[in-house]
ZADO-1210 file (C-alpha; in nm, 4 decimals, padded with zeros to 6 digits):
<atoms>
<atom x="00.0000" y="00.0000" z="00.0000" code="UNK" pos="1"/>
<atom x="00.1484" y="00.3400" z="-00.0902" code="UNK" pos="2"/>
<atom x="00.2321" y="00.5774" z="00.1884" code="UNK" pos="3"/>
<atom x="00.0296" y="00.8928" z="00.2542" code="UNK" pos="4"/>
<atom x="00.3084" y="01.1308" z="00.1586" code="UNK" pos="5"/>
<atom x="00.3142" y="01.0054" z="-00.1995" code="UNK" pos="6"/>
<atom x="-00.0554" y="01.0771" z="-00.2311" code="UNK" pos="7"/>
<atom x="-00.0466" y="01.4184" z="-00.0660" code="UNK" pos="8"/>
<atom x="00.0544" y="01.5663" z="-00.3984" code="UNK" pos="9"/>
<atom x="-00.2452" y="01.4045" z="-00.5653" code="UNK" pos="10"/>
<atom x="-00.5257" y="01.5376" z="-00.3498" code="UNK" pos="11"/>
<atom x="-00.5295" y="01.7226" z="-00.0161" code="UNK" pos="12"/>
<atom x="-00.8501" y="01.5388" z="00.0794" code="UNK" pos="13"/>
<atom x="-00.6645" y="01.2091" z="00.0862" code="UNK" pos="14"/>
<atom x="-00.4786" y="01.3257" z="00.3952" code="UNK" pos="15"/>
<atom x="-00.8119" y="01.3040" z="00.5834" code="UNK" pos="16"/>
<atom x="-00.8962" y="00.9525" z="00.4680" code="UNK" pos="17"/>
<atom x="-00.7393" y="00.6094" z="00.4874" code="UNK" pos="18"/>
<atom x="-00.5252" y="00.5629" z="00.1774" code="UNK" pos="19"/>
<atom x="-00.6786" y="00.2757" z="-00.0205" code="UNK" pos="20"/>
<atom x="-00.7970" y="00.2023" z="-00.3713" code="UNK" pos="21"/>
<atom x="-01.1614" y="00.2239" z="-00.2637" code="UNK" pos="22"/>
<atom x="-01.1050" y="00.5665" z="-00.1085" code="UNK" pos="23"/>
<atom x="-00.9292" y="00.6935" z="-00.4197" code="UNK" pos="24"/>
<atom x="-01.2103" y="00.5695" z="-00.6439" code="UNK" pos="25"/>
<atom x="-01.4729" y="00.7288" z="-00.4179" code="UNK" pos="26"/>
<atom x="-01.2915" y="01.0636" z="-00.4168" code="UNK" pos="27"/>
<atom x="-01.2441" y="01.0489" z="-00.7938" code="UNK" pos="28"/>
<atom x="-01.6180" y="00.9955" z="-00.8420" code="UNK" pos="29"/>
<atom x="-01.6887" y="01.2764" z="-00.5953" code="UNK" pos="30"/>
<atom x="-01.4594" y="01.5120" z="-00.7867" code="UNK" pos="31"/>
<atom x="-01.6258" y="01.4121" z="-01.1142" code="UNK" pos="32"/>
<atom x="-01.9783" y="01.4777" z="-00.9818" code="UNK" pos="33"/>
<atom x="-01.8754" y="01.8118" z="-00.8318" code="UNK" pos="34"/>
<atom x="-01.6961" y="01.9097" z="-01.1529" code="UNK" pos="35"/>
<atom x="-02.0015" y="01.8406" z="-01.3704" code="UNK" pos="36"/>
<atom x="-02.2592" y="01.9980" z="-01.1373" code="UNK" pos="37"/>
<atom x="-02.0401" y="02.2976" z="-01.0543" code="UNK" pos="38"/>
<atom x="-01.9558" y="02.3669" z="-01.4176" code="UNK" pos="39"/>
<atom x="-02.3182" y="02.3457" z="-01.5322" code="UNK" pos="40"/>
<atom x="-02.4520" y="02.5648" z="-01.2509" code="UNK" pos="41"/>
<atom x="-02.1874" y="02.8356" z="-01.2929" code="UNK" pos="42"/>
<atom x="-02.2290" y="02.8414" z="-01.6719" code="UNK" pos="43"/>
<atom x="-02.6065" y="02.8707" z="-01.6264" code="UNK" pos="44"/>
<atom x="-02.5701" y="03.1690" z="-01.3926" code="UNK" pos="45"/>
<atom x="-02.3354" y="03.3462" z="-01.6343" code="UNK" pos="46"/>
<atom x="-02.5702" y="03.2732" z="-01.9261" code="UNK" pos="47"/>
<atom x="-02.8770" y="03.4086" z="-01.7452" code="UNK" pos="48"/>
<atom x="-02.7041" y="03.7305" z="-01.6409" code="UNK" pos="49"/>
<atom x="-02.5802" y="03.7989" z="-01.9922" code="UNK" pos="50"/>
<atom x="-02.9153" y="03.7042" z="-02.1492" code="UNK" pos="51"/>
<atom x="-03.1448" y="03.9276" z="-01.9428" code="UNK" pos="52"/>
<atom x="-03.0732" y="04.2979" z="-01.9194" code="UNK" pos="53"/>
<atom x="-03.2641" y="04.3318" z="-01.5908" code="UNK" pos="54"/>
<atom x="-03.0136" y="04.0981" z="-01.4285" code="UNK" pos="55"/>
<atom x="-02.7134" y="04.3042" z="-01.5384" code="UNK" pos="56"/>
<atom x="-02.6639" y="04.4861" z="-01.2097" code="UNK" pos="57"/>
<atom x="-02.3506" y="04.5736" z="-01.0177" code="UNK" pos="58"/>
<atom x="-02.4067" y="04.3015" z="-00.7599" code="UNK" pos="59"/>
<atom x="-02.4613" y="04.0411" z="-01.0321" code="UNK" pos="60"/>
<atom x="-02.1405" y="04.1540" z="-01.2036" code="UNK" pos="61"/>
<atom x="-01.9502" y="04.0464" z="-00.8930" code="UNK" pos="62"/>
<atom x="-02.1489" y="03.7222" z="-00.8819" code="UNK" pos="63"/>
<atom x="-02.0552" y="03.6475" z="-01.2438" code="UNK" pos="64"/>
<atom x="-01.6944" y="03.7190" z="-01.1550" code="UNK" pos="65"/>
<atom x="-01.7181" y="03.4612" z="-00.8765" code="UNK" pos="66"/>
<atom x="-01.8752" y="03.2091" z="-01.1149" code="UNK" pos="67"/>
<atom x="-01.5885" y="03.2583" z="-01.3606" code="UNK" pos="68"/>
<atom x="-01.3442" y="03.1929" z="-01.0777" code="UNK" pos="69"/>
<atom x="-01.5367" y="02.8820" z="-00.9715" code="UNK" pos="70"/>
<atom x="-01.5104" y="02.7506" z="-01.3265" code="UNK" pos="71"/>
<atom x="-01.1317" y="02.7404" z="-01.2945" code="UNK" pos="72"/>
<atom x="-01.1833" y="02.4985" z="-01.0048" code="UNK" pos="73"/>
<atom x="-01.4851" y="02.3005" z="-01.1288" code="UNK" pos="74"/>
<atom x="-01.3999" y="02.2815" z="-01.4994" code="UNK" pos="75"/>
<atom x="-01.0176" y="02.2722" z="-01.4830" code="UNK" pos="76"/>
<atom x="-00.8920" y="02.1561" z="-01.1430" code="UNK" pos="77"/>
<atom x="-01.1508" y="01.8989" z="-01.0306" code="UNK" pos="78"/>
<atom x="-01.1421" y="01.6882" z="-01.3532" code="UNK" pos="79"/>
<atom x="-00.7658" y="01.6558" z="-01.3147" code="UNK" pos="80"/>
<atom x="-00.8060" y="01.5428" z="-00.9535" code="UNK" pos="81"/>
<atom x="-01.0666" y="01.2889" z="-01.0646" code="UNK" pos="82"/>
<atom x="-00.8250" y="01.1413" z="-01.3186" code="UNK" pos="83"/>
<atom x="-00.5141" y="01.1569" z="-01.0993" code="UNK" pos="84"/>
<atom x="-00.6940" y="00.9761" z="-00.8179" code="UNK" pos="85"/>
<atom x="-00.7147" y="00.6684" z="-01.0411" code="UNK" pos="86"/>
<atom x="-00.3454" y="00.6680" z="-01.1346" code="UNK" pos="87"/>
<atom x="-00.0911" y="00.4559" z="-00.9468" code="UNK" pos="88"/>
<atom x="00.0988" y="00.6382" z="-00.6686" code="UNK" pos="89"/>
<atom x="00.4319" y="00.6163" z="-00.8538" code="UNK" pos="90"/>
<atom x="00.2971" y="00.7863" z="-01.1644" code="UNK" pos="91"/>
<atom x="00.5250" y="01.0489" z="-01.3158" code="UNK" pos="92"/>
<atom x="00.2340" y="01.2936" z="-01.3327" code="UNK" pos="93"/>
<atom x="00.2033" y="01.2915" z="-00.9547" code="UNK" pos="94"/>
<atom x="00.5747" y="01.3533" z="-00.9051" code="UNK" pos="95"/>
<atom x="00.6071" y="01.6376" z="-01.1582" code="UNK" pos="96"/>
<atom x="00.6755" y="01.9632" z="-00.9740" code="UNK" pos="97"/>
<atom x="00.5631" y="02.1710" z="-01.2723" code="UNK" pos="98"/>
<atom x="00.2311" y="01.9903" z="-01.2919" code="UNK" pos="99"/>
<atom x="00.1727" y="02.0318" z="-00.9183" code="UNK" pos="100"/>
<atom x="00.2482" y="02.4017" z="-00.9642" code="UNK" pos="101"/>
<atom x="-00.0164" y="02.4265" z="-01.2370" code="UNK" pos="102"/>
<atom x="-00.2786" y="02.2461" z="-01.0304" code="UNK" pos="103"/>
<atom x="-00.2008" y="02.4466" z="-00.7199" code="UNK" pos="104"/>
<atom x="-00.2173" y="02.7681" z="-00.9193" code="UNK" pos="105"/>
<atom x="-00.5591" y="02.6837" z="-01.0656" code="UNK" pos="106"/>
<atom x="-00.7000" y="02.5946" z="-00.7257" code="UNK" pos="107"/>
<atom x="-00.5516" y="02.8969" z="-00.5516" code="UNK" pos="108"/>
<atom x="-00.6582" y="03.1375" z="-00.8255" code="UNK" pos="109"/>
<atom x="-01.0152" y="03.0117" z="-00.8315" code="UNK" pos="110"/>
<atom x="-01.0630" y="03.0063" z="-00.4552" code="UNK" pos="111"/>
<atom x="-00.9029" y="03.3469" z="-00.4009" code="UNK" pos="112"/>
<atom x="-01.1081" y="03.5243" z="-00.6671" code="UNK" pos="113"/>
<atom x="-01.4237" y="03.3465" z="-00.5512" code="UNK" pos="114"/>
<atom x="-01.3718" y="03.4624" z="-00.1921" code="UNK" pos="115"/>
<atom x="-01.2940" y="03.8148" z="-00.3124" code="UNK" pos="116"/>
<atom x="-01.6122" y="03.8158" z="-00.5215" code="UNK" pos="117"/>
<atom x="-01.8210" y="03.7149" z="-00.2204" code="UNK" pos="118"/>
<atom x="-01.6658" y="04.0018" z="-00.0282" code="UNK" pos="119"/>
<atom x="-01.7367" y="04.2469" z="-00.3109" code="UNK" pos="120"/>
<atom x="-02.1007" y="04.1352" z="-00.3210" code="UNK" pos="121"/>
<atom x="-02.1355" y="04.1800" z="00.0545" code="UNK" pos="122"/>
<atom x="-01.9747" y="04.5248" z="00.0489" code="UNK" pos="123"/>
<atom x="-02.1933" y="04.6269" z="-00.2458" code="UNK" pos="124"/>
<atom x="-02.5089" y="04.5347" z="-00.0555" code="UNK" pos="125"/>
<atom x="-02.3773" y="04.7025" z="00.2579" code="UNK" pos="126"/>
<atom x="-02.3227" y="05.0328" z="00.0775" code="UNK" pos="127"/>
<atom x="-02.6565" y="05.0033" z="-00.1060" code="UNK" pos="128"/>
<atom x="-02.8561" y="04.9556" z="00.2156" code="UNK" pos="129"/>
<atom x="-02.6669" y="05.1576" z="00.4747" code="UNK" pos="130"/>
<atom x="-02.5384" y="05.4565" z="00.2736" code="UNK" pos="131"/>
<atom x="-02.7018" y="05.7368" z="00.0786" code="UNK" pos="132"/>
<atom x="-02.7948" y="05.6681" z="-00.2869" code="UNK" pos="133"/>
<atom x="-02.5523" y="05.9389" z="-00.4004" code="UNK" pos="134"/>
<atom x="-02.2651" y="05.7583" z="-00.2256" code="UNK" pos="135"/>
<atom x="-02.3589" y="05.4293" z="-00.3911" code="UNK" pos="136"/>
<atom x="-02.3866" y="05.5813" z="-00.7384" code="UNK" pos="137"/>
<atom x="-02.0532" y="05.7607" z="-00.7033" code="UNK" pos="138"/>
<atom x="-01.8725" y="05.4485" z="-00.5811" code="UNK" pos="139"/>
<atom x="-02.0211" y="05.1937" z="-00.8178" code="UNK" pos="140"/>
<atom x="-01.9805" y="05.3538" z="-01.1558" code="UNK" pos="141"/>
<atom x="-01.9112" y="05.1116" z="-01.4393" code="UNK" pos="142"/>
<atom x="-01.5446" y="05.2051" z="-01.4515" code="UNK" pos="143"/>
<atom x="-01.5013" y="05.1578" z="-01.0775" code="UNK" pos="144"/>
<atom x="-01.6802" y="04.8217" z="-01.0877" code="UNK" pos="145"/>
<atom x="-01.4484" y="04.6995" z="-01.3625" code="UNK" pos="146"/>
<atom x="-01.1463" y="04.8090" z="-01.1610" code="UNK" pos="147"/>
<atom x="-01.2716" y="04.6164" z="-00.8571" code="UNK" pos="148"/>
<atom x="-01.3146" y="04.3000" z="-01.0639" code="UNK" pos="149"/>
<atom x="-00.9731" y="04.3398" z="-01.2224" code="UNK" pos="150"/>
<atom x="-00.8155" y="04.4020" z="-00.8832" code="UNK" pos="151"/>
<atom x="-00.9618" y="04.0782" z="-00.7460" code="UNK" pos="152"/>
<atom x="-00.7819" y="03.8818" z="-01.0190" code="UNK" pos="153"/>
<atom x="-00.4611" y="04.0812" z="-00.9838" code="UNK" pos="154"/>
<atom x="-00.4442" y="04.0191" z="-00.6096" code="UNK" pos="155"/>
<atom x="-00.5184" y="03.6492" z="-00.6642" code="UNK" pos="156"/>
<atom x="-00.2285" y="03.6154" z="-00.9081" code="UNK" pos="157"/>
<atom x="00.0275" y="03.7488" z="-00.6598" code="UNK" pos="158"/>
<atom x="00.0420" y="03.4487" z="-00.4215" code="UNK" pos="159"/>
<atom x="00.0026" y="03.1810" z="-00.6919" code="UNK" pos="160"/>
<atom x="00.3742" y="03.0840" z="-00.6891" code="UNK" pos="161"/>
<atom x="00.3519" y="03.0277" z="-00.3130" code="UNK" pos="162"/>
<atom x="00.0460" y="02.8023" z="-00.3156" code="UNK" pos="163"/>
<atom x="00.2121" y="02.4744" z="-00.4209" code="UNK" pos="164"/>
<atom x="00.4056" y="02.4840" z="-00.0948" code="UNK" pos="165"/>
<atom x="00.0794" y="02.4022" z="00.0786" code="UNK" pos="166"/>
<atom x="00.0673" y="02.0569" z="-00.0794" code="UNK" pos="167"/>
<atom x="00.3916" y="01.9625" z="00.0966" code="UNK" pos="168"/>
<atom x="00.2460" y="02.0289" z="00.4406" code="UNK" pos="169"/>
<atom x="00.2744" y="01.7192" z="00.6535" code="UNK" pos="170"/>
<atom x="00.5323" y="01.5549" z="00.4292" code="UNK" pos="171"/>
<atom x="00.9033" y="01.5147" z="00.4794" code="UNK" pos="172"/>
<atom x="00.9749" y="01.8037" z="00.2421" code="UNK" pos="173"/>
<atom x="00.7735" y="02.0595" z="00.4386" code="UNK" pos="174"/>
<atom x="00.9720" y="02.3560" z="00.5630" code="UNK" pos="175"/>
<atom x="00.9229" y="02.6954" z="00.7202" code="UNK" pos="176"/>
<atom x="00.8226" y="02.8618" z="00.3941" code="UNK" pos="177"/>
<atom x="00.5254" y="02.6290" z="00.3382" code="UNK" pos="178"/>
<atom x="00.4059" y="02.6839" z="00.6951" code="UNK" pos="179"/>
<atom x="00.4447" y="03.0590" z="00.6487" code="UNK" pos="180"/>
<atom x="00.2388" y="03.0399" z="00.3288" code="UNK" pos="181"/>
<atom x="-00.0335" y="02.8412" z="00.5033" code="UNK" pos="182"/>
<atom x="-00.0396" y="03.0949" z="00.7874" code="UNK" pos="183"/>
<atom x="-00.0780" y="03.3841" z="00.5445" code="UNK" pos="184"/>
<atom x="-00.3637" y="03.2126" z="00.3641" code="UNK" pos="185"/>
<atom x="-00.5370" y="03.1292" z="00.6913" code="UNK" pos="186"/>
<atom x="-00.5106" y="03.4916" z="00.8045" code="UNK" pos="187"/>
<atom x="-00.6464" y="03.6090" z="00.4675" code="UNK" pos="188"/>
<atom x="-00.9495" y="03.3783" z="00.4949" code="UNK" pos="189"/>
<atom x="-01.0148" y="03.4851" z="00.8543" code="UNK" pos="190"/>
<atom x="-00.9874" y="03.8520" z="00.7557" code="UNK" pos="191"/>
<atom x="-01.2288" y="03.7995" z="00.4672" code="UNK" pos="192"/>
<atom x="-01.4727" y="03.6235" z="00.6998" code="UNK" pos="193"/>
<atom x="-01.4551" y="03.9093" z="00.9507" code="UNK" pos="194"/>
<atom x="-01.5310" y="04.1638" z="00.6776" code="UNK" pos="195"/>
<atom x="-01.8251" y="03.9541" z="00.5550" code="UNK" pos="196"/>
<atom x="-01.9694" y="03.9394" z="00.9061" code="UNK" pos="197"/>
<atom x="-01.9228" y="04.3148" z="00.9477" code="UNK" pos="198"/>
<atom x="-02.1092" y="04.3892" z="00.6240" code="UNK" pos="199"/>
<atom x="-02.4020" y="04.1549" z="00.6793" code="UNK" pos="200"/>
<atom x="-02.4416" y="04.2356" z="01.0479" code="UNK" pos="201"/>
<atom x="-02.4413" y="04.6050" z="00.9534" code="UNK" pos="202"/>
<atom x="-02.7206" y="04.5319" z="00.7053" code="UNK" pos="203"/>
<atom x="-02.9190" y="04.3448" z="00.9716" code="UNK" pos="204"/>
<atom x="-02.8821" y="04.6316" z="01.2192" code="UNK" pos="205"/>
<atom x="-02.9945" y="04.8848" z="00.9579" code="UNK" pos="206"/>
<atom x="-03.2985" y="04.6777" z="00.8572" code="UNK" pos="207"/>
<atom x="-03.3975" y="04.6244" z="01.2199" code="UNK" pos="208"/>
<atom x="-03.3692" y="04.9973" z="01.2897" code="UNK" pos="209"/>
<atom x="-03.5792" y="05.0820" z="00.9846" code="UNK" pos="210"/>
<atom x="-03.8446" y="04.8284" z="01.0840" code="UNK" pos="211"/>
<atom x="-03.8691" y="04.9783" z="01.4331" code="UNK" pos="212"/>
<atom x="-03.9076" y="05.3309" z="01.2929" code="UNK" pos="213"/>
<atom x="-04.1823" y="05.2156" z="01.0572" code="UNK" pos="214"/>
<atom x="-04.3653" y="05.0428" z="01.3441" code="UNK" pos="215"/>
<atom x="-04.3522" y="05.3581" z="01.5602" code="UNK" pos="216"/>
<atom x="-04.4720" y="05.5746" z="01.2697" code="UNK" pos="217"/>
<atom x="-04.7655" y="05.3422" z="01.1991" code="UNK" pos="218"/>
<atom x="-04.8598" y="05.3480" z="01.5698" code="UNK" pos="219"/>
<atom x="-04.8762" y="05.7290" z="01.5766" code="UNK" pos="220"/>
<atom x="-05.0695" y="05.7496" z="01.2477" code="UNK" pos="221"/>
<atom x="-05.3331" y="05.5036" z="01.3674" code="UNK" pos="222"/>
<atom x="-05.3944" y="05.7064" z="01.6849" code="UNK" pos="223"/>
<atom x="-05.4383" y="06.0284" z="01.4847" code="UNK" pos="224"/>
<atom x="-05.7221" y="05.8910" z="01.2702" code="UNK" pos="225"/>
<atom x="-06.0694" y="06.0474" z="01.3366" code="UNK" pos="226"/>
<atom x="-06.2294" y="05.7019" z="01.3412" code="UNK" pos="227"/>
<atom x="-06.1174" y="05.3804" z="01.5085" code="UNK" pos="228"/>
<atom x="-05.8891" y="05.1772" z="01.2945" code="UNK" pos="229"/>
<atom x="-05.9905" y="04.8279" z="01.1947" code="UNK" pos="230"/>
<atom x="-05.8174" y="04.5552" z="01.3899" code="UNK" pos="231"/>
<atom x="-05.5264" y="04.4079" z="01.2001" code="UNK" pos="232"/>
<atom x="-05.5804" y="04.0624" z="01.0488" code="UNK" pos="233"/>
<atom x="-05.4516" y="03.7731" z="01.2562" code="UNK" pos="234"/>
<atom x="-05.1002" y="03.6755" z="01.1697" code="UNK" pos="235"/>
<atom x="-04.9005" y="03.3691" z="01.2391" code="UNK" pos="236"/>
<atom x="-04.6544" y="03.3959" z="01.5227" code="UNK" pos="237"/>
<atom x="-04.3198" y="03.4947" z="01.3739" code="UNK" pos="238"/>
<atom x="-03.9939" y="03.4028" z="01.5368" code="UNK" pos="239"/>
<atom x="-03.7512" y="03.6859" z="01.5833" code="UNK" pos="240"/>
<atom x="-03.4024" y="03.6446" z="01.4503" code="UNK" pos="241"/>
<atom x="-03.1640" y="03.6241" z="01.7389" code="UNK" pos="242"/>
<atom x="-02.8004" y="03.7278" z="01.7144" code="UNK" pos="243"/>
<atom x="-02.6971" y="03.3604" z="01.7064" code="UNK" pos="244"/>
<atom x="-02.9384" y="03.2945" z="01.4192" code="UNK" pos="245"/>
<atom x="-02.7963" y="03.5878" z="01.2245" code="UNK" pos="246"/>
<atom x="-02.4413" y="03.4640" z="01.2749" code="UNK" pos="247"/>
<atom x="-02.5399" y="03.1141" z="01.1610" code="UNK" pos="248"/>
<atom x="-02.7124" y="03.2601" z="00.8564" code="UNK" pos="249"/>
</atoms>
């Protein structure tokens, strides 16, 4: 049975599973299913946005950018992992440093741009809901939106040469540089998550404040009517979103 270090270059998921032929076949099938479903869904989203003018909004431009990034993972990286999982452990393809660099670059590029696109969508909605319309229109002009999309790809291309060092983590060839690269990527993901939470929690606070103001205004208007207002129709009991529920969402 091949050792785990020889398969670490093939797929990072194999480090979490017992190395066996059945496991490799299962992961190859999983990669194939995810590649087909992910490619079809992302292509469909891009097609719909480009086909209907009403869908061509600033927020959807960032979503399309994320779909394009996901295609580099679903349509390019996952099929290779599905095929490599069926090759013998001593295959020359698995040992090629240049090929591992290409695969690591595709995965890192797609994931980085996808995460950046999610952040751009969240910030776009945050500005749209919490800021004045004039601020939103000045910030999200077509030229500025294009620059944001281009910047997400430019920033993703910078750490691409460092990403293959992640695949050597846990093997005999791992060194300080690979651990430093993993630490930087972990900090980047945590920072992106913190910004996402800030944007969406800010939206929730703004919506809650607006709902309270509307409720108070309706209460005063009903009491100023010259005739008694009709009782409101019965409504189902609605559960309030707690802070924990918002964080889970």
